[in-house]
C-alpha positions as CSV (number, residue, x, y, z in Angstrom):
1,M,96.2,112.9,101.7
2,S,94.7,115.0,99.0
3,G,96.7,117.7,97.4
4,E,93.9,120.2,97.8
5,S,93.8,122.4,100.9
6,T,90.8,123.7,102.8
7,A,90.5,126.7,105.1
8,T,90.4,126.3,108.8
9,G,87.9,128.1,111.1
10,D,90.5,130.6,112.2
11,G,91.7,131.3,108.7
12,A,95.0,129.5,109.2
13,A,96.2,127.0,106.6
14,P,96.0,123.4,107.8
15,A,99.1,121.5,108.6
16,V,100.4,119.4,105.6
17,E,101.5,115.9,106.5
18,S,105.0,115.1,105.3
19,P,105.2,112.0,103.0
20,P,106.5,108.9,104.8
21,E,110.3,108.5,104.8
22,T,111.3,105.9,102.2
23,A,114.2,103.4,102.6
24,L,116.1,105.4,100.0
25,D,115.6,108.7,101.9
26,T,116.9,107.1,105.1
27,A,119.9,105.4,103.3
28,R,120.9,108.7,101.7
29,H,120.6,110.6,105.0
30,Q,122.8,108.0,106.7
31,L,125.4,108.2,103.9
32,K,125.5,112.0,104.2
33,Q,125.9,111.8,107.9
34,A,128.7,109.2,107.8
35,A,130.5,111.2,105.1
36,S,130.6,114.2,107.5
37,H,132.8,112.2,109.9
38,V,135.2,110.7,107.3
39,D,137.9,112.3,105.1
40,V,136.5,110.9,101.9
41,D,136.4,112.3,98.3
42,P,133.0,114.0,97.9
43,N,132.9,112.6,94.3
44,I,132.9,109.1,95.8
45,V,130.0,110.0,98.1
46,E,128.2,111.4,95.1
47,R,128.7,108.1,93.3
48,L,127.4,106.1,96.3
49,T,124.3,108.2,96.4
50,Y,123.0,106.5,93.3
51,P,122.7,102.9,92.2
52,A,124.8,101.5,89.4
53,A,121.7,100.1,87.7
54,V,118.1,99.4,88.3
55,H,116.5,96.6,86.2
56,E,112.8,96.8,85.8
57,V,110.9,93.9,84.1
58,T,107.3,92.9,83.6
59,V,106.7,89.2,84.4
60,P,103.8,87.3,82.9
61,L,102.3,84.9,85.3
62,K,99.9,82.2,84.2
63,R,97.4,81.6,87.0
64,D,95.9,78.3,87.8
65,D,92.6,79.3,86.2
66,G,94.4,80.0,82.9
67,T,94.4,83.8,83.1
68,V,97.6,85.7,82.6
69,E,98.6,88.4,85.1
70,M,101.4,90.9,84.4
71,L,103.6,91.6,87.5
72,Q,106.1,94.4,87.9
73,A,109.5,93.4,89.2
74,F,112.9,95.1,90.0
75,R,116.5,94.3,90.7
76,A,118.5,97.3,92.0
77,Q,122.3,97.0,91.9
78,H,124.0,99.7,94.0
79,D,127.8,99.2,94.1
80,S,130.2,96.4,93.2
81,V,133.6,98.0,93.9
82,R,134.5,95.3,96.5
83,G,132.9,92.3,94.7
84,P,129.7,90.9,93.1
85,Y,126.3,92.5,94.0
86,K,124.6,90.6,96.8
87,G,121.1,91.0,98.2
88,G,117.7,89.5,98.9
89,L,114.7,89.0,96.6
90,R,111.3,89.7,98.1
91,Y,107.7,88.9,96.9
92,H,105.5,91.6,98.5
93,P,102.7,93.8,97.3
94,H,104.6,97.0,98.3
95,V,107.8,96.3,96.5
96,G,108.9,99.5,94.7
97,R,111.8,100.9,92.8
98,E,113.0,103.3,95.5
99,E,112.6,100.7,98.2
100,C,114.9,98.3,96.2
101,I,117.5,101.1,95.7
102,G,117.5,102.0,99.4
103,L,117.8,98.4,100.5
104,A,120.5,97.8,98.0
105,M,122.5,100.7,99.5
106,W,122.1,99.1,103.0
107,M,123.4,95.9,101.6
108,T,126.5,97.7,100.3
109,W,127.2,99.1,103.8
110,K,126.3,95.8,105.5
111,C,128.8,93.8,103.4
112,A,131.5,96.4,104.0
113,V,131.0,96.6,107.8
114,V,131.5,92.8,108.2
115,D,134.3,93.1,105.6
116,I,133.1,90.5,103.1
117,P,133.8,90.9,99.3
118,F,130.4,91.7,98.1
119,G,128.5,94.9,97.0
120,G,124.8,95.6,97.5
121,A,121.7,94.7,95.6
122,K,118.0,94.1,96.3
123,G,115.1,93.0,94.2
124,G,111.5,92.0,94.3
125,V,108.2,91.2,92.6
126,V,105.1,93.3,93.3
127,V,102.8,90.4,94.4
128,N,101.2,89.1,97.5
129,P,102.7,85.6,97.9
130,K,99.8,84.5,100.2
131,E,97.5,84.7,97.2
132,L,99.7,82.4,95.0
133,S,99.5,78.6,94.9
134,D,102.7,76.6,95.1
135,D,102.5,76.0,91.3
136,E,102.0,79.7,90.6
137,T,104.9,80.7,92.8
138,E,107.2,78.2,90.9
139,R,106.0,79.5,87.5
140,L,106.5,83.1,88.6
141,T,110.0,82.4,90.0
142,R,111.2,80.5,87.0
143,R,109.9,83.2,84.6
144,F,111.3,86.0,86.7
145,T,114.7,84.3,86.7
146,N,114.6,84.1,82.9
147,E,113.8,87.8,82.7
148,I,116.8,88.8,84.9
149,R,119.1,86.0,83.8
150,N,121.5,88.4,82.0
151,V,122.1,90.5,85.1
152,I,122.6,87.8,87.8
153,G,125.3,85.2,88.2
154,P,127.8,83.8,90.7
155,M,130.4,86.5,89.9
156,T,128.0,89.3,89.1
157,D,124.8,89.4,91.3
158,I,123.8,86.7,93.8
159,P,120.2,86.8,95.1
160,A,119.0,85.4,98.4
161,P,115.7,84.9,100.3
162,D,113.9,87.8,101.7
163,M,110.2,88.6,102.6
164,G,107.9,86.2,100.9
165,T,110.7,84.0,99.5
166,D,112.5,81.0,101.0
167,A,115.0,78.2,100.3
168,Q,112.6,76.6,97.8
169,T,112.4,79.9,95.9
170,M,116.2,79.9,95.6
171,A,116.2,76.3,94.5
172,W,113.9,77.2,91.6
173,I,116.0,80.2,90.7
174,M,119.2,78.0,90.7
175,D,117.5,75.4,88.6
176,A,116.1,77.8,86.0
177,Y,119.4,79.6,85.7
178,S,121.4,76.3,85.5
179,V,119.2,74.9,82.8
180,Q,119.6,78.0,80.7
181,E,123.4,77.9,81.2
182,A,123.5,74.1,80.6
183,E,125.5,73.5,83.7
184,T,124.7,73.3,87.5
185,I,125.7,76.6,89.1
186,P,124.8,76.5,92.8
187,G,126.6,79.8,93.5
188,V,124.1,81.9,91.6
189,V,122.0,82.2,94.7
190,T,122.4,81.6,98.4
191,G,119.9,80.5,101.0
192,K,119.3,77.2,99.1
193,P,118.5,73.9,100.7
194,P,121.8,72.2,101.8
195,V,121.0,69.2,99.6
196,I,121.8,71.4,96.5
197,G,124.6,73.5,97.8
198,G,123.0,75.5,100.6
199,S,124.9,76.1,103.9
200,K,123.9,74.7,107.2
201,G,123.0,77.5,109.6
202,R,122.1,80.0,106.9
203,E,118.4,80.3,107.9
204,E,119.3,81.0,111.6
205,A,122.3,83.3,110.8
206,P,120.6,86.7,110.9
207,G,118.9,86.0,114.2
208,R,122.2,84.5,115.6
209,S,124.1,87.6,114.7
210,V,121.5,89.8,116.4
211,A,121.8,87.7,119.5
212,I,125.7,87.9,119.4
213,V,125.6,91.7,118.9
214,S,123.0,92.0,121.7
215,R,125.2,89.9,124.0
216,E,128.3,92.1,123.2
217,L,126.3,95.3,123.7
218,L,125.0,94.1,127.1
219,A,128.5,93.2,128.3
220,Y,129.9,96.5,127.0
221,S,127.1,98.4,128.8
222,D,127.6,96.5,132.1
223,Y,124.2,94.8,131.9
224,P,124.5,91.2,133.2
225,I,122.6,89.1,130.6
226,E,120.9,87.1,133.4
227,D,119.4,90.4,134.7
228,T,118.3,91.7,131.3
229,T,114.7,92.0,130.1
230,V,114.1,91.7,126.3
231,A,111.2,92.4,124.0
232,V,111.3,91.2,120.4
233,Q,109.0,92.5,117.7
234,G,108.5,90.0,115.0
235,F,108.8,86.2,115.6
236,G,110.0,85.1,112.2
237,S,113.4,83.7,111.3
238,V,115.3,86.6,112.7
239,G,113.3,87.4,115.8
240,A,112.6,83.9,116.9
241,N,116.3,82.8,116.6
242,A,117.5,85.9,118.3
243,A,114.9,85.5,121.1
244,R,115.7,81.9,121.7
245,L,119.4,82.3,121.8
246,L,119.1,85.2,124.3
247,D,116.8,83.1,126.3
248,E,119.3,80.2,126.4
249,W,122.1,82.6,127.4
250,G,120.1,83.8,130.4
251,A,118.1,86.9,129.4
252,T,114.5,87.2,130.3
253,V,112.4,87.6,127.1
254,V,109.2,89.2,128.3
255,A,107.4,89.7,125.0
256,V,107.5,88.5,121.4
257,S,105.0,89.5,118.7
258,D,103.6,88.9,115.2
259,V,101.1,90.8,113.1
260,N,98.2,89.7,115.4
261,G,99.7,90.9,118.7
262,A,102.3,90.0,121.3
263,A,102.7,87.3,123.9
264,Y,103.6,89.0,127.2
265,D,104.9,87.7,130.5
266,P,106.9,90.0,132.8
267,D,108.4,86.9,134.4
268,G,109.7,85.6,131.1
269,L,108.3,83.6,128.2
270,D,109.3,80.1,127.2
271,T,110.5,81.1,123.7
272,H,110.8,77.5,122.5
273,A,107.1,76.9,123.4
274,I,105.9,79.6,121.0
275,P,106.2,78.6,117.3
276,S,108.1,80.9,115.0
277,H,106.4,82.1,111.8
278,D,108.1,79.4,109.8
279,E,106.9,76.7,112.3
280,E,103.3,78.0,112.4
281,P,102.4,81.3,110.8
282,E,100.9,84.0,112.9
283,A,100.5,81.8,116.0
284,V,102.2,83.9,118.7
285,T,99.0,85.0,120.4
286,K,97.5,81.5,120.1
287,Y,100.1,80.2,122.6
288,A,100.1,83.2,124.9
289,D,98.5,83.4,128.4
290,E,98.6,87.2,128.3
291,T,98.6,89.3,125.1
292,I,99.2,93.0,124.3
293,G,98.9,94.9,121.0
294,S,101.7,94.4,118.4
295,G,102.5,98.1,118.6
296,E,102.6,98.2,122.4
297,I,105.7,95.9,122.4
298,L,107.8,98.9,121.2
299,E,106.8,100.9,124.3
300,L,107.5,98.2,127.0
301,D,109.8,99.2,129.8
302,V,112.6,96.7,129.1
303,D,116.4,96.8,128.9
304,L,116.7,95.7,125.3
305,L,114.2,96.1,122.4
306,V,114.8,94.1,119.2
307,P,112.6,95.3,116.3
308,A,112.8,92.3,114.0
309,A,109.7,92.5,111.9
310,I,109.6,95.1,109.1
311,G,111.0,98.5,108.3
312,N,109.9,101.9,109.6
313,V,108.2,100.8,112.8
314,I,110.0,103.3,115.1
315,T,109.0,106.6,113.7
316,E,108.8,110.3,114.7
317,D,105.3,109.5,116.0
318,N,106.4,106.8,118.6
319,A,110.1,107.3,119.2
320,R,109.5,109.3,122.3
321,D,107.4,106.4,123.7
322,V,110.2,103.9,123.4
323,R,111.2,103.0,127.0
324,A,114.0,100.5,126.3
325,D,117.5,101.4,127.3
326,M,119.0,99.8,124.2
327,V,117.7,98.9,120.7
328,V,119.3,96.3,118.5
329,E,117.8,96.4,115.0
330,G,116.9,92.9,113.7
331,A,114.8,94.1,110.7
332,N,116.2,96.1,107.8
333,G,115.5,99.8,108.4
334,P,113.1,99.6,111.4
335,T,114.1,103.1,112.6
336,T,113.5,106.2,110.5
337,F,116.1,108.9,110.3
338,V,114.0,111.3,112.4
339,A,113.2,108.7,115.0
340,D,116.9,107.8,115.2
341,S,117.7,111.4,116.0
342,I,115.0,111.4,118.7
343,L,116.4,108.2,120.3
344,T,119.9,109.6,120.2
345,E,118.7,112.8,121.9
346,R,117.1,110.6,124.6
347,E,120.4,108.7,125.0
348,I,118.9,105.4,124.0
349,T,121.6,103.2,122.4
350,V,120.8,101.9,119.0
351,V,122.9,99.3,117.2
352,P,122.0,99.4,113.5
353,D,120.8,96.7,111.2
354,I,123.9,96.8,109.0
355,L,125.9,95.4,111.9
356,A,123.3,93.5,113.9
357,N,121.6,91.4,111.3
358,A,124.7,91.0,109.0
359,G,124.9,87.3,109.9
360,G,122.6,86.5,107.0
361,V,124.9,87.9,104.3
362,T,128.0,86.6,106.2
363,V,126.8,83.0,106.1
364,S,125.7,83.6,102.5
365,Y,129.3,84.4,101.8
366,F,130.3,81.1,103.5
367,E,127.7,79.4,101.3
368,W,129.1,81.0,98.2
369,L,132.6,79.8,99.1
370,Q,131.3,76.3,99.7
371,D,129.6,76.3,96.3
372,I,132.7,77.6,94.5
373,N,135.0,75.0,96.2
374,R,132.4,72.2,96.1
375,R,133.1,71.6,99.8
376,S,130.4,71.5,102.6
377,W,131.0,72.9,106.0
378,S,129.6,71.5,109.3
379,R,127.1,73.6,111.2
380,D,129.6,74.0,114.0
381,R,132.2,75.4,111.6
382,V,129.6,77.8,110.2
383,N,128.6,79.0,113.6
384,E,132.3,79.4,114.8
385,E,133.2,81.3,111.6
386,L,130.1,83.5,112.0
387,E,131.0,84.3,115.7
388,A,134.5,85.3,114.7
389,E,133.3,87.5,111.8
390,M,130.7,89.2,114.0
391,I,133.1,89.9,116.9
392,A,135.6,91.4,114.4
393,A,132.9,93.6,113.0
394,W,131.7,94.6,116.5
395,D,135.2,95.5,117.6
396,A,135.8,97.6,114.5
397,V,132.6,99.6,115.1
398,R,133.2,99.8,118.9
399,S,136.6,101.3,118.2
400,E,135.0,104.1,116.1
401,V,132.4,104.7,118.8
402,E,135.2,105.2,121.4
403,E,137.6,107.1,119.3
404,R,135.2,109.5,117.6
405,D,132.5,109.8,120.3
406,V,129.8,109.0,117.7
407,T,126.6,106.9,117.8
408,W,126.8,103.2,117.0
409,R,125.0,103.8,113.7
410,E,127.4,106.6,112.7
411,A,130.3,104.3,113.7
412,A,129.0,101.4,111.6
413,Y,128.7,103.7,108.6
414,I,132.1,105.2,109.2
415,V,133.6,101.7,109.1
416,A,131.7,100.7,105.9
417,L,132.2,104.0,104.1
418,S,136.0,104.0,104.9
419,R,136.4,100.6,103.3
420,I,134.2,101.3,100.3
421,A,135.9,104.7,99.7
422,A,139.4,103.1,99.9
423,A,138.4,100.5,97.2
424,H,137.0,103.3,95.0
425,E,140.2,105.3,95.4
426,C,142.3,102.4,94.6
427,R,140.3,101.3,91.5
428,G,139.7,104.8,90.2
429,L,137.0,106.0,87.8
430,W,136.8,104.7,84.2
431,P,137.0,107.9,82.1
């Protein structure tokens, strides 16, 4: 919207649209709200309002036609009081400094709420990965790794896959870093292929944890899972794995979507018959008998809604149209701060991303342990350990909900902030 204003017919000034809420805005709002419930030193809250560091680099990419393109890239490191920085690395045209800081803050809370010894980080390159060849993606990844080599490492900052990156991207980062260090260091990244130190079950972990938390919420809310209807926005790794597990456990998944629209069947979809984004990109509507718009899935009259696509999809504009009884966040930051207030006012239960999709960072922690000890775990062990960690985190958050009469989001932040603040109190501040 232009900064210039024009007069209206009745002489009144036109309404000015508020700028969209950023990930950083939301993260800071949530921190402030959690701090109001916890007896914590305000100086610690002030420290947590800002990142420890933001590294910005410009990466030269030699394209296949011989031209060189300069790409902007970031790595935000929020807090490491409980352990090394940990967080995803995304390739996306809308990557930005503030977005990386906000997402790094969420990673700090996420690691704390599941009580694993990491802090939060996030990074990305401003690029559309769909416009890169495989060779260009590899060259970009290796050069970017070199540009940030001094700020990442298995005991300092450990990247992982995110939007636009995958296990192969992590393999290239590990190799580039290892070559420069003159030794094989698998623990510098997680989300790698198992053949070079990755963990079995890592790719499915965020969706599995969303399904576990959904199952626990349904039981807590006296919703028999076999009588529960579910809609899942986003059929990528998180959404597809969550939908398929809930389907296997007896829920009726009535809709799943991708960017082109949603497959819809009020009697229930066969979630295994619809390919995930990894199996066949953007193919949900291709295999659907009945389709609806991708935005309409948020407004379906279902028991449980799982937004598992991108951030900021439930906003002030559509929060009053949400008809689900419960929302379990699969994506990072799918609900804006204002929208969350509206859902709370409407008594719609929302379980936040920092609890629900924390399976990814939890199994990343398992992968890191396997790399350090040079011992591989079976898939069954990974899933058993993940189940135990998620139930423990669920119980900690549930206790705060019951004892303090707060929302699930507030309770998750209370758990996380209490743990982080205790670590800061114990370590103190270097003068």
